[in-house]
C-alpha positions in Angstrom: 77.7 114.7 110.6 78.1 116.7 107.4 80.8 114.8 105.8 82.5 111.6 106.7 86.4 111.0 106.8 86.1 108.8 103.8 84.1 109.9 100.8 83.7 108.7 97.3 82.5 109.8 93.8 81.7 107.6 90.8 81.5 108.7 87.2 80.5 106.4 84.3 83.0 107.3 81.6 80.9 105.5 79.1 78.0 107.7 79.5 79.8 110.8 80.8 77.5 111.0 83.7 77.6 110.4 87.4 76.8 106.9 88.4 73.9 107.0 90.7 72.5 104.3 93.0 75.8 102.2 93.3 76.3 100.5 96.6 79.6 101.1 98.2 80.9 99.4 101.3 83.8 100.7 103.4 85.8 98.0 105.2 88.8 98.1 107.5 91.6 95.5 107.5 92.1 93.9 110.8 94.1 90.8 112.1 91.0 88.6 111.4 90.2 89.9 107.8 88.0 92.7 106.6 85.6 94.4 108.9 82.6 96.5 107.4 82.4 100.0 108.8 79.5 101.4 106.6 77.9 101.2 103.4 75.8 103.6 101.2 74.4 104.4 97.7 75.7 107.0 95.5 73.4 109.9 95.1 72.2 111.6 91.8 75.5 113.3 91.5 77.3 109.9 92.0 78.6 110.9 95.5 78.5 109.5 99.0 79.4 112.1 101.4 78.6 110.0 104.6 80.4 106.9 104.0 81.4 105.9 107.6 82.4 107.9 110.6 83.7 111.4 111.0 87.1 109.9 111.7 88.9 106.7 111.1 92.3 105.5 112.6 95.4 105.1 110.6 95.3 101.7 108.7 94.5 99.9 105.5 90.9 100.2 104.2 88.9 99.3 101.1 85.8 100.4 99.3 83.9 97.6 97.5 81.7 99.1 94.7 78.7 96.8 93.5 79.1 97.8 89.8 77.3 94.8 88.4 73.8 95.7 89.3 74.4 99.4 88.1 75.2 98.1 84.7 72.7 95.4 84.8 69.8 97.8 85.3 71.1 99.8 82.3 71.0 96.6 80.2 74.8 96.9 79.8 77.0 93.8 80.0 80.1 94.3 82.3 83.3 92.6 82.9 83.6 93.9 86.4 80.7 92.6 88.9 82.5 94.6 91.5 85.5 96.9 92.0 87.5 96.8 95.1 89.9 99.8 95.8 92.2 99.4 98.8 94.0 102.4 100.3 96.0 103.4 103.3 95.1 106.1 105.8 98.5 107.3 107.0 97.4 110.6 108.4 94.0 110.6 110.4 93.8 114.3 110.3 93.5 114.4 106.5 90.2 113.8 104.5 90.3 110.8 102.1 88.4 111.2 98.9 88.4 107.9 96.8 86.9 108.5 93.4 86.1 105.7 90.9 85.8 106.1 87.1 84.0 103.2 85.6 82.9 101.9 82.1 81.7 98.4 81.4 85.2 97.0 80.6 87.6 99.4 82.5 87.9 101.3 85.7 90.3 103.9 87.0 90.9 105.7 90.3 93.1 108.5 91.9 93.6 110.2 95.3 90.9 112.8 95.4 90.8 115.9 97.5 
């Protein structure tokens, strides 16, 4: 598998650098709650290209980013111990890229390509 159906990229806007080593967990919403599909850690470029399977079904998903340890290892206080980004896969034929921009006291996201 070269690239999974869902990918992510984290940029630390406080340093202007990719956020490497951040754990991210992809989960799917089911009738009984959230079910983990896959997890991984960002590479030196802040990317996870293999977060889950090559295809996912239509539905509601979220990525949980474990940002607390990332800032902790840098000796930086943060307000957000983790960040959860929920999104909907409407067209299973499309690729879903879910970027995260982080700083110790703010975060932002957008629909990537």
